[in-house]
A tleap script that builds the chain and sets N, CA, C and O, in Angstrom:
source leaprc.protein.ff14SB
mol = sequence {
  NMET GLY PHE TYR CYS ASP ASN CYS GLY LYS
  LYS VAL ASN ARG ASN SER ASN THR CYS PRO
  GLU CYS GLY VAL LYS PHE LYS ALA VAL LYS
  CYS PRO SER CYS GLY TYR THR ASP GLN ALA
  ASP PHE PHE LYS GLY GLY CYS PRO GLN CYS
  GLY PHE LEU GLY GLU GLU GLU SER THR GLY
  ILE ASP HIE LYS ALA LYS HIE VAL LYS THR
  ARG LYS PRO PHE LEU ASP PHE ILE SER SER
  LYS VAL PHE TRP ILE MET SER LEU ILE LEU
  SER LEU ILE LEU PHE TYR ILE PHE TYR LEU
  ILE SER GLN ASP CVAL
}
set mol.1.N position { 54.569 10.410 -6.971 }
set mol.1.CA position { 55.524 10.078 -5.950 }
set mol.1.C position { 56.187 11.366 -5.499 }
set mol.1.O position { 56.412 12.258 -6.318 }
set mol.2.N position { 56.494 11.481 -4.266 }
set mol.2.CA position { 57.077 12.711 -3.782 }
set mol.2.C position { 58.075 12.497 -2.678 }
set mol.2.O position { 58.321 11.381 -2.220 }
set mol.3.N position { 58.639 13.612 -2.270 }
set mol.3.CA position { 59.602 13.615 -1.186 }
set mol.3.C position { 59.139 14.628 -0.156 }
set mol.3.O position { 58.052 15.191 -0.288 }
set mol.4.N position { 59.941 14.867 0.859 }
set mol.4.CA position { 59.555 15.775 1.926 }
set mol.4.C position { 60.557 16.913 2.048 }
set mol.4.O position { 61.759 16.717 1.872 }
set mol.5.N position { 60.054 18.098 2.351 }
set mol.5.CA position { 60.881 19.288 2.526 }
set mol.5.C position { 61.698 19.150 3.808 }
set mol.5.O position { 61.153 18.821 4.862 }
set mol.6.N position { 63.016 19.404 3.720 }
set mol.6.CA position { 63.870 19.362 4.913 }
set mol.6.C position { 63.568 20.515 5.858 }
set mol.6.O position { 63.825 20.415 7.058 }
set mol.7.N position { 63.023 21.610 5.330 }
set mol.7.CA position { 62.773 22.789 6.147 }
set mol.7.C position { 61.509 22.644 7.000 }
set mol.7.O position { 61.544 22.897 8.204 }
set mol.8.N position { 60.389 22.236 6.382 }
set mol.8.CA position { 59.122 22.176 7.117 }
set mol.8.C position { 58.563 20.763 7.265 }
set mol.8.O position { 57.657 20.537 8.068 }
set mol.9.N position { 59.095 19.810 6.497 }
set mol.9.CA position { 58.650 18.425 6.611 }
set mol.9.C position { 57.418 18.082 5.799 }
set mol.9.O position { 56.928 16.955 5.871 }
set mol.10.N position { 56.904 19.032 5.024 }
set mol.10.CA position { 55.703 18.775 4.221 }
set mol.10.C position { 56.061 18.009 2.951 }
set mol.10.O position { 57.190 18.077 2.467 }
set mol.11.N position { 55.081 17.280 2.421 }
set mol.11.CA position { 55.282 16.496 1.200 }
set mol.11.C position { 55.402 17.426 -0.001 }
set mol.11.O position { 54.655 18.395 -0.136 }
set mol.12.N position { 56.366 17.106 -0.878 }
set mol.12.CA position { 56.645 17.926 -2.050 }
set mol.12.C position { 56.640 17.024 -3.278 }
set mol.12.O position { 57.182 15.920 -3.240 }
set mol.13.N position { 56.035 17.486 -4.357 }
set mol.13.CA position { 56.069 16.730 -5.608 }
set mol.13.C position { 57.497 16.597 -6.101 }
set mol.13.O position { 58.338 17.461 -5.852 }
set mol.14.N position { 57.756 15.518 -6.794 }
set mol.14.CA position { 59.114 15.220 -7.263 }
set mol.14.C position { 59.660 16.302 -8.186 }
set mol.14.O position { 60.857 16.589 -8.139 }
set mol.15.N position { 58.827 16.910 -9.020 }
set mol.15.CA position { 59.291 17.882 -10.009 }
set mol.15.C position { 59.319 19.313 -9.489 }
set mol.15.O position { 59.680 20.218 -10.241 }
set mol.16.N position { 58.954 19.550 -8.242 }
set mol.16.CA position { 58.912 20.901 -7.695 }
set mol.16.C position { 60.309 21.415 -7.385 }
set mol.16.O position { 61.174 20.677 -6.913 }
set mol.17.N position { 60.511 22.713 -7.665 }
set mol.17.CA position { 61.777 23.360 -7.324 }
set mol.17.C position { 61.675 24.105 -6.008 }
set mol.17.O position { 62.690 24.484 -5.423 }
set mol.18.N position { 60.440 24.320 -5.536 }
set mol.18.CA position { 60.223 24.998 -4.263 }
set mol.18.C position { 59.175 24.237 -3.462 }
set mol.18.O position { 58.350 23.511 -4.018 }
set mol.19.N position { 59.225 24.417 -2.153 }
set mol.19.CA position { 58.240 23.790 -1.273 }
set mol.19.C position { 56.938 24.583 -1.349 }
set mol.19.O position { 56.972 25.801 -1.176 }
set mol.20.N position { 55.805 23.953 -1.598 }
set mol.20.CA position { 54.539 24.679 -1.675 }
set mol.20.C position { 54.085 25.218 -0.319 }
set mol.20.O position { 53.248 26.119 -0.268 }
set mol.21.N position { 54.615 24.690 0.763 }
set mol.21.CA position { 54.204 25.105 2.106 }
set mol.21.C position { 55.019 26.288 2.615 }
set mol.21.O position { 54.457 27.314 2.995 }
set mol.22.N position { 56.356 26.144 2.622 }
set mol.22.CA position { 57.199 27.184 3.223 }
set mol.22.C position { 57.933 28.031 2.189 }
set mol.22.O position { 58.496 29.067 2.541 }
set mol.23.N position { 57.940 27.613 0.910 }
set mol.23.CA position { 58.537 28.407 -0.150 }
set mol.23.C position { 60.041 28.266 -0.311 }
set mol.23.O position { 60.627 28.949 -1.151 }
set mol.24.N position { 60.678 27.409 0.458 }
set mol.24.CA position { 62.128 27.246 0.342 }
set mol.24.C position { 62.460 26.658 -1.029 }
set mol.24.O position { 61.756 25.778 -1.524 }
set mol.25.N position { 63.556 27.161 -1.644 }
set mol.25.CA position { 63.980 26.657 -2.948 }
set mol.25.C position { 64.930 25.489 -2.743 }
set mol.25.O position { 65.780 25.498 -1.853 }
set mol.26.N position { 64.761 24.489 -3.588 }
set mol.26.CA position { 65.594 23.291 -3.482 }
set mol.26.C position { 66.776 23.382 -4.437 }
set mol.26.O position { 66.604 23.639 -5.629 }
set mol.27.N position { 67.973 23.171 -3.908 }
set mol.27.CA position { 69.173 23.098 -4.734 }
set mol.27.C position { 69.525 21.644 -4.989 }
set mol.27.O position { 70.164 21.316 -5.989 }
set mol.28.N position { 69.108 20.777 -4.082 }
set mol.28.CA position { 69.391 19.349 -4.194 }
set mol.28.C position { 68.247 18.576 -3.553 }
set mol.28.O position { 67.427 19.135 -2.824 }
set mol.29.N position { 68.212 17.294 -3.837 }
set mol.29.CA position { 67.201 16.408 -3.270 }
set mol.29.C position { 67.902 15.434 -2.341 }
set mol.29.O position { 68.963 14.897 -2.660 }
set mol.30.N position { 67.288 15.216 -1.180 }
set mol.30.CA position { 67.839 14.269 -0.205 }
set mol.30.C position { 66.873 13.102 -0.079 }
set mol.30.O position { 65.683 13.295 0.172 }
set mol.31.N position { 67.389 11.895 -0.253 }
set mol.31.CA position { 66.562 10.696 -0.142 }
set mol.31.C position { 66.153 10.496 1.319 }
set mol.31.O position { 67.019 10.468 2.193 }
set mol.32.N position { 64.849 10.356 1.605 }
set mol.32.CA position { 64.419 10.146 2.987 }
set mol.32.C position { 64.748 8.753 3.507 }
set mol.32.O position { 64.693 8.509 4.712 }
set mol.33.N position { 65.088 7.844 2.607 }
set mol.33.CA position { 65.378 6.481 3.026 }
set mol.33.C position { 66.833 6.299 3.442 }
set mol.33.O position { 67.117 5.784 4.524 }
set mol.34.N position { 67.772 6.734 2.559 }
set mol.34.CA position { 69.193 6.494 2.850 }
set mol.34.C position { 69.975 7.771 3.109 }
set mol.34.O position { 71.120 7.700 3.554 }
set mol.35.N position { 69.386 8.951 2.841 }
set mol.35.CA position { 70.067 10.213 3.097 }
set mol.35.C position { 70.935 10.698 1.948 }
set mol.35.O position { 71.577 11.741 2.074 }
set mol.36.N position { 70.979 9.982 0.833 }
set mol.36.CA position { 71.784 10.380 -0.327 }
set mol.36.C position { 71.270 11.709 -0.864 }
set mol.36.O position { 70.061 11.897 -0.997 }
set mol.37.N position { 72.187 12.645 -1.177 }
set mol.37.CA position { 71.822 13.967 -1.671 }
set mol.37.C position { 72.474 14.208 -3.024 }
set mol.37.O position { 73.664 13.949 -3.203 }
set mol.38.N position { 71.685 14.708 -3.981 }
set mol.38.CA position { 72.205 15.028 -5.308 }
set mol.38.C position { 71.175 15.896 -6.017 }
set mol.38.O position { 70.133 16.215 -5.446 }
set mol.39.N position { 71.461 16.280 -7.263 }
set mol.39.CA position { 70.538 17.101 -8.042 }
set mol.39.C position { 69.248 16.327 -8.311 }
set mol.39.O position { 69.250 15.099 -8.391 }
set mol.40.N position { 68.155 17.063 -8.447 }
set mol.40.CA position { 66.839 16.443 -8.629 }
set mol.40.C position { 66.769 15.586 -9.887 }
set mol.40.O position { 66.040 14.595 -9.921 }
set mol.41.N position { 67.522 15.959 -10.924 }
set mol.41.CA position { 67.489 15.191 -12.176 }
set mol.41.C position { 67.921 13.745 -11.975 }
set mol.41.O position { 67.457 12.858 -12.692 }
set mol.42.N position { 68.792 13.496 -11.023 }
set mol.42.CA position { 69.283 12.143 -10.784 }
set mol.42.C position { 68.249 11.271 -10.066 }
set mol.42.O position { 68.407 10.051 -10.007 }
set mol.43.N position { 67.201 11.878 -9.524 }
set mol.43.CA position { 66.195 11.150 -8.754 }
set mol.43.C position { 64.931 10.841 -9.557 }
set mol.43.O position { 63.948 10.367 -8.989 }
set mol.44.N position { 64.938 11.099 -10.862 }
set mol.44.CA position { 63.723 10.897 -11.663 }
set mol.44.C position { 63.235 9.456 -11.638 }
set mol.44.O position { 62.026 9.224 -11.669 }
set mol.45.N position { 64.131 8.490 -11.584 }
set mol.45.CA position { 63.744 7.080 -11.514 }
set mol.45.C position { 63.858 6.534 -10.110 }
set mol.45.O position { 63.910 5.318 -9.922 }
set mol.46.N position { 63.898 7.409 -9.120 }
set mol.46.CA position { 64.094 6.989 -7.737 }
set mol.46.C position { 65.502 7.331 -7.284 }
set mol.46.O position { 66.291 7.879 -8.054 }
set mol.47.N position { 65.815 7.014 -6.057 }
set mol.47.CA position { 67.137 7.306 -5.495 }
set mol.47.C position { 68.195 6.465 -6.215 }
set mol.47.O position { 68.062 5.243 -6.290 }
set mol.48.N position { 69.253 7.110 -6.749 }
set mol.48.CA position { 70.292 6.334 -7.431 }
set mol.48.C position { 71.111 5.471 -6.476 }
set mol.48.O position { 71.781 4.533 -6.907 }
set mol.49.N position { 71.062 5.780 -5.192 }
set mol.49.CA position { 71.842 5.023 -4.207 }
set mol.49.C position { 71.098 3.765 -3.739 }
set mol.49.O position { 71.648 2.664 -3.774 }
set mol.50.N position { 69.833 3.940 -3.297 }
set mol.50.CA position { 69.103 2.803 -2.709 }
set mol.50.C position { 67.870 2.386 -3.520 }
set mol.50.O position { 67.271 1.348 -3.237 }
set mol.51.N position { 67.482 3.192 -4.534 }
set mol.51.CA position { 66.335 2.836 -5.362 }
set mol.51.C position { 64.993 3.294 -4.817 }
set mol.51.O position { 63.958 2.974 -5.402 }
set mol.52.N position { 64.977 4.040 -3.706 }
set mol.52.CA position { 63.728 4.507 -3.097 }
set mol.52.C position { 62.957 5.360 -4.094 }
set mol.52.O position { 63.511 6.286 -4.687 }
set mol.53.N position { 61.665 5.043 -4.281 }
set mol.53.CA position { 60.837 5.765 -5.239 }
set mol.53.C position { 59.915 6.778 -4.587 }
set mol.53.O position { 59.219 7.507 -5.293 }
set mol.54.N position { 59.886 6.847 -3.298 }
set mol.54.CA position { 58.976 7.745 -2.617 }
set mol.54.C position { 57.637 7.081 -2.418 }
set mol.54.O position { 57.452 5.918 -2.778 }
set mol.55.N position { 56.713 7.805 -1.854 }
set mol.55.CA position { 55.371 7.284 -1.631 }
set mol.55.C position { 54.525 7.572 -2.850 }
set mol.55.O position { 54.795 8.513 -3.596 }
set mol.56.N position { 53.498 6.760 -3.051 }
set mol.56.CA position { 52.601 6.954 -4.182 }
set mol.56.C position { 51.827 8.249 -4.012 }
set mol.56.O position { 51.432 8.616 -2.906 }
set mol.57.N position { 51.616 8.940 -5.141 }
set mol.57.CA position { 50.793 10.141 -5.137 }
set mol.57.C position { 49.354 9.747 -4.823 }
set mol.57.O position { 48.943 8.617 -5.085 }
set mol.58.N position { 48.607 10.661 -4.275 }
set mol.58.CA position { 47.216 10.386 -3.957 }
set mol.58.C position { 46.411 10.204 -5.239 }
set mol.58.O position { 46.446 11.059 -6.124 }
set mol.59.N position { 45.698 9.107 -5.338 }
set mol.59.CA position { 44.883 8.822 -6.519 }
set mol.59.C position { 43.401 8.884 -6.200 }
set mol.59.O position { 42.569 8.575 -7.053 }
set mol.60.N position { 43.064 9.278 -4.988 }
set mol.60.CA position { 41.669 9.319 -4.595 }
set mol.60.C position { 41.171 7.988 -4.063 }
set mol.60.O position { 40.015 7.878 -3.655 }
set mol.61.N position { 42.018 6.987 -4.063 }
set mol.61.CA position { 41.645 5.669 -3.566 }
set mol.61.C position { 42.123 5.554 -2.129 }
set mol.61.O position { 43.276 5.864 -1.830 }
set mol.62.N position { 41.261 5.118 -1.256 }
set mol.62.CA position { 41.626 4.943 0.143 }
set mol.62.C position { 42.352 3.615 0.308 }
set mol.62.O position { 41.734 2.550 0.291 }
set mol.63.N position { 43.689 3.691 0.471 }
set mol.63.CA position { 44.483 2.476 0.614 }
set mol.63.C position { 44.369 1.882 2.016 }
set mol.63.O position { 44.812 0.759 2.256 }
set mol.64.N position { 43.778 2.634 2.937 }
set mol.64.CA position { 43.608 2.122 4.293 }
set mol.64.C position { 42.280 1.389 4.450 }
set mol.64.O position { 41.930 0.950 5.545 }
set mol.65.N position { 41.551 1.262 3.358 }
set mol.65.CA position { 40.268 0.571 3.410 }
set mol.65.C position { 40.482 -0.876 3.828 }
set mol.65.O position { 41.544 -1.460 3.613 }
set mol.66.N position { 39.452 -1.428 4.424 }
set mol.66.CA position { 39.542 -2.799 4.909 }
set mol.66.C position { 39.748 -3.753 3.740 }
set mol.66.O position { 38.991 -3.739 2.770 }
set mol.67.N position { 40.782 -4.580 3.846 }
set mol.67.CA position { 41.073 -5.547 2.798 }
set mol.67.C position { 40.209 -6.785 2.996 }
set mol.67.O position { 40.061 -7.282 4.112 }
set mol.68.N position { 39.651 -7.266 1.913 }
set mol.68.CA position { 38.820 -8.456 1.946 }
set mol.68.C position { 39.706 -9.656 1.671 }
set mol.68.O position { 40.440 -9.687 0.683 }
set mol.69.N position { 39.632 -10.645 2.552 }
set mol.69.CA position { 40.424 -11.852 2.351 }
set mol.69.C position { 39.788 -12.681 1.247 }
set mol.69.O position { 38.574 -12.878 1.214 }
set mol.70.N position { 40.619 -13.153 0.361 }
set mol.70.CA position { 40.136 -14.026 -0.697 }
set mol.70.C position { 40.687 -15.418 -0.459 }
set mol.70.O position { 41.789 -15.587 0.064 }
set mol.71.N position { 39.915 -16.399 -0.844 }
set mol.71.CA position { 40.360 -17.784 -0.673 }
set mol.71.C position { 41.328 -18.126 -1.781 }
set mol.71.O position { 41.097 -17.813 -2.949 }
set mol.72.N position { 42.404 -18.766 -1.404 }
set mol.72.CA position { 43.364 -19.229 -2.391 }
set mol.72.C position { 42.910 -20.589 -2.900 }
set mol.72.O position { 42.343 -21.378 -2.144 }
set mol.73.N position { 43.153 -20.863 -4.161 }
set mol.73.CA position { 42.826 -22.194 -4.675 }
set mol.73.C position { 43.601 -23.263 -3.916 }
set mol.73.O position { 44.679 -23.007 -3.380 }
set mol.74.N position { 43.036 -24.459 -3.880 }
set mol.74.CA position { 43.630 -25.556 -3.123 }
set mol.74.C position { 45.065 -25.830 -3.554 }
set mol.74.O position { 45.928 -26.087 -2.714 }
set mol.75.N position { 45.323 -25.776 -4.852 }
set mol.75.CA position { 46.657 -26.114 -5.346 }
set mol.75.C position { 47.716 -25.093 -4.939 }
set mol.75.O position { 48.906 -25.401 -4.990 }
set mol.76.N position { 47.317 -23.890 -4.538 }
set mol.76.CA position { 48.296 -22.912 -4.072 }
set mol.76.C position { 48.919 -23.324 -2.745 }
set mol.76.O position { 50.016 -22.879 -2.410 }
set mol.77.N position { 48.229 -24.166 -1.992 }
set mol.77.CA position { 48.755 -24.598 -0.705 }
set mol.77.C position { 49.741 -25.754 -0.848 }
set mol.77.O position { 50.492 -26.055 0.080 }
set mol.78.N position { 49.735 -26.387 -1.997 }
set mol.78.CA position { 50.621 -27.524 -2.223 }
set mol.78.C position { 51.802 -27.040 -3.051 }
set mol.78.O position { 51.618 -26.397 -4.084 }
set mol.79.N position { 53.000 -27.344 -2.605 }
set mol.79.CA position { 54.164 -26.931 -3.380 }
set mol.79.C position { 54.205 -27.699 -4.693 }
set mol.79.O position { 53.619 -28.776 -4.810 }
set mol.80.N position { 54.886 -27.152 -5.662 }
set mol.80.CA position { 54.907 -27.780 -6.984 }
set mol.80.C position { 55.589 -29.144 -6.958 }
set mol.80.O position { 55.182 -30.041 -7.696 }
set mol.81.N position { 56.613 -29.323 -6.130 }
set mol.81.CA position { 57.281 -30.629 -6.054 }
set mol.81.C position { 56.332 -31.696 -5.521 }
set mol.81.O position { 56.261 -32.801 -6.059 }
set mol.82.N position { 55.608 -31.359 -4.465 }
set mol.82.CA position { 54.655 -32.308 -3.890 }
set mol.82.C position { 53.574 -32.636 -4.913 }
set mol.82.O position { 53.176 -33.794 -5.040 }
set mol.83.N position { 53.103 -31.649 -5.631 }
set mol.83.CA position { 52.075 -31.858 -6.645 }
set mol.83.C position { 52.555 -32.839 -7.708 }
set mol.83.O position { 51.818 -33.759 -8.066 }
set mol.84.N position { 53.765 -32.667 -8.217 }
set mol.84.CA position { 54.272 -33.546 -9.273 }
set mol.84.C position { 54.563 -34.949 -8.755 }
set mol.84.O position { 54.346 -35.928 -9.470 }
set mol.85.N position { 55.046 -35.060 -7.533 }
set mol.85.CA position { 55.296 -36.390 -6.959 }
set mol.85.C position { 53.979 -37.140 -6.786 }
set mol.85.O position { 53.885 -38.320 -7.122 }
set mol.86.N position { 52.960 -36.455 -6.261 }
set mol.86.CA position { 51.654 -37.090 -6.084 }
set mol.86.C position { 51.038 -37.460 -7.441 }
set mol.86.O position { 50.400 -38.505 -7.563 }
set mol.87.N position { 51.222 -36.625 -8.439 }
set mol.87.CA position { 50.715 -36.939 -9.778 }
set mol.87.C position { 51.395 -38.170 -10.344 }
set mol.87.O position { 50.737 -39.009 -10.961 }
set mol.88.N position { 52.691 -38.294 -10.148 }
set mol.88.CA position { 53.430 -39.459 -10.628 }
set mol.88.C position { 52.960 -40.729 -9.927 }
set mol.88.O position { 52.749 -41.755 -10.574 }
set mol.89.N position { 52.794 -40.664 -8.608 }
set mol.89.CA position { 52.332 -41.830 -7.845 }
set mol.89.C position { 50.933 -42.246 -8.301 }
set mol.89.O position { 50.676 -43.433 -8.505 }
set mol.90.N position { 50.043 -41.291 -8.460 }
set mol.90.CA position { 48.688 -41.592 -8.923 }
set mol.90.C position { 48.712 -42.208 -10.321 }
set mol.90.O position { 47.967 -43.149 -10.596 }
set mol.91.N position { 49.550 -41.689 -11.193 }
set mol.91.CA position { 49.672 -42.246 -12.546 }
set mol.91.C position { 50.164 -43.685 -12.506 }
set mol.91.O position { 49.652 -44.533 -13.237 }
set mol.92.N position { 51.152 -43.971 -11.662 }
set mol.92.CA position { 51.668 -45.336 -11.544 }
set mol.92.C position { 50.606 -46.287 -11.002 }
set mol.92.O position { 50.494 -47.419 -11.472 }
set mol.93.N position { 49.829 -45.843 -10.023 }
set mol.93.CA position { 48.757 -46.676 -9.463 }
set mol.93.C position { 47.710 -46.975 -10.536 }
set mol.93.O position { 47.284 -48.119 -10.691 }
set mol.94.N position { 47.301 -45.951 -11.268 }
set mol.94.CA position { 46.315 -46.160 -12.329 }
set mol.94.C position { 46.863 -47.073 -13.418 }
set mol.94.O position { 46.143 -47.940 -13.914 }
set mol.95.N position { 48.110 -46.896 -13.792 }
set mol.95.CA position { 48.736 -47.763 -14.785 }
set mol.95.C position { 48.739 -49.210 -14.300 }
set mol.95.O position { 48.455 -50.118 -15.082 }
set mol.96.N position { 49.053 -49.443 -13.031 }
set mol.96.CA position { 49.084 -50.791 -12.459 }
set mol.96.C position { 47.685 -51.411 -12.446 }
set mol.96.O position { 47.531 -52.593 -12.754 }
set mol.97.N position { 46.666 -50.621 -12.093 }
set mol.97.CA position { 45.287 -51.123 -12.080 }
set mol.97.C position { 44.857 -51.533 -13.482 }
set mol.97.O position { 44.285 -52.608 -13.661 }
set mol.98.N position { 45.124 -50.697 -14.475 }
set mol.98.CA position { 44.774 -51.051 -15.854 }
set mol.98.C position { 45.558 -52.262 -16.338 }
set mol.98.O position { 45.035 -53.063 -17.114 }
set mol.99.N position { 46.777 -52.407 -15.902 }
set mol.99.CA position { 47.589 -53.573 -16.255 }
set mol.99.C position { 46.961 -54.846 -15.689 }
set mol.99.O position { 46.862 -55.856 -16.386 }
set mol.100.N position { 46.533 -54.796 -14.410 }
set mol.100.CA position { 45.901 -55.962 -13.789 }
set mol.100.C position { 44.582 -56.316 -14.476 }
set mol.100.O position { 44.284 -57.493 -14.679 }
set mol.101.N position { 43.799 -55.308 -14.830 }
set mol.101.CA position { 42.527 -55.551 -15.510 }
set mol.101.C position { 42.774 -56.200 -16.869 }
set mol.101.O position { 42.048 -57.115 -17.258 }
set mol.102.N position { 43.777 -55.740 -17.585 }
set mol.102.CA position { 44.055 -56.301 -18.915 }
set mol.102.C position { 44.590 -57.730 -18.831 }
set mol.102.O position { 44.441 -58.481 -19.795 }
set mol.103.N position { 45.201 -58.133 -17.726 }
set mol.103.CA position { 45.711 -59.492 -17.560 }
set mol.103.C position { 44.577 -60.482 -17.300 }
set mol.103.O position { 44.701 -61.658 -17.643 }
set mol.104.N position { 43.485 -60.034 -16.705 }
set mol.104.CA position { 42.352 -60.903 -16.394 }
set mol.104.C position { 41.565 -61.270 -17.639 }
set mol.104.O position { 40.893 -62.301 -17.646 }
set mol.105.N position { 41.620 -60.485 -18.669 }
set mol.105.CA position { 40.828 -60.723 -19.881 }
set mol.105.C position { 41.397 -61.780 -20.728 }
set mol.105.O position { 40.843 -62.093 -21.781 }
savepdb mol mol.pdb
quit
């Protein structure tokens, strides 16, 4: 995860004390999301003000690759309340059918 140099705008690793592009030394880190400025040590877990973690470091994986749509299971389309209500109704119907069958015998 990294931040950007205020001087040249290039991406800088979180642990760097100087910009690899222009060589400027950093005395403080400025959050690109909310503008909060403080010592770099305070940003190790992200911005203490807004929680911004920066962008992910390059892992060699192309995140812009075409995403393949996957089918969701049928039950994902039904809310849990509807599922339980329908299950209860079906159980009552089956119970009633078995009750009627047992009365005929």
